[in-house]
C-alpha positions in Angstrom: 73.1 -23.0 1.2 71.3 -20.2 -0.6 72.9 -16.8 -0.3 70.8 -14.9 -2.9 69.1 -12.9 -0.1 72.4 -11.1 0.7 72.7 -7.6 -0.8 75.3 -5.0 -0.2 73.6 -3.4 2.8 73.2 -6.8 4.6 76.8 -7.7 3.8 78.0 -4.5 5.4 75.8 -5.2 8.5 77.3 -8.6 9.1 80.8 -7.7 8.1 81.4 -6.7 11.7 81.7 -10.4 12.4 84.8 -10.6 10.3 86.8 -8.9 13.0 86.3 -11.6 15.7 86.7 -14.3 13.0 90.0 -12.9 11.9 91.2 -12.7 15.5 90.3 -16.4 16.1 92.0 -17.4 12.9 95.1 -15.4 13.9 95.3 -17.4 17.1 94.9 -20.7 15.3 97.8 -19.8 13.0 99.9 -18.5 16.0 99.3 -21.6 18.1 100.0 -23.9 15.2 103.2 -22.2 14.3 104.5 -21.3 17.7 103.5 -23.3 20.8 105.2 -21.7 23.9 104.1 -24.5 26.2 105.4 -27.4 24.2 103.4 -30.0 22.2 100.9 -32.1 24.0 98.5 -33.9 21.7 95.5 -33.7 24.1 96.0 -30.1 24.9 96.5 -29.1 21.3 93.5 -31.1 20.2 91.3 -29.4 22.9 92.7 -26.0 22.0 92.0 -26.3 18.3 88.6 -27.9 18.9 87.6 -24.9 21.0 88.8 -22.4 18.5 87.3 -24.4 15.6 83.9 -24.6 17.4 83.9 -20.8 17.8 84.6 -20.3 14.1 81.7 -22.6 13.2 79.4 -21.0 15.8 80.3 -17.5 14.5 79.6 -18.6 10.9 76.2 -20.1 11.7 75.3 -17.0 13.8 76.3 -14.7 11.0 74.2 -16.6 8.5 71.1 -16.4 10.6 71.7 -12.8 11.5 71.9 -12.0 7.8 68.6 -13.9 7.2 66.9 -12.0 10.0 68.2 -8.6 8.8 67.1 -9.3 5.3 63.7 -10.7 6.3 
């Protein structure tokens, strides 16, 4: 992955995606450390899969947005 196209202005434009990413990661940590509904392997797997897929989707979207802004 080539990130040479990212300059300071582009980094500031896509930095707004760090807020939802930090919120998602906060919930991953909270649900891993404290599970108020008990531990069920299927539910936990689905919960972390959904949160993980959102992190991956946000990262991919941020990358393509940075490419579009710079281009």
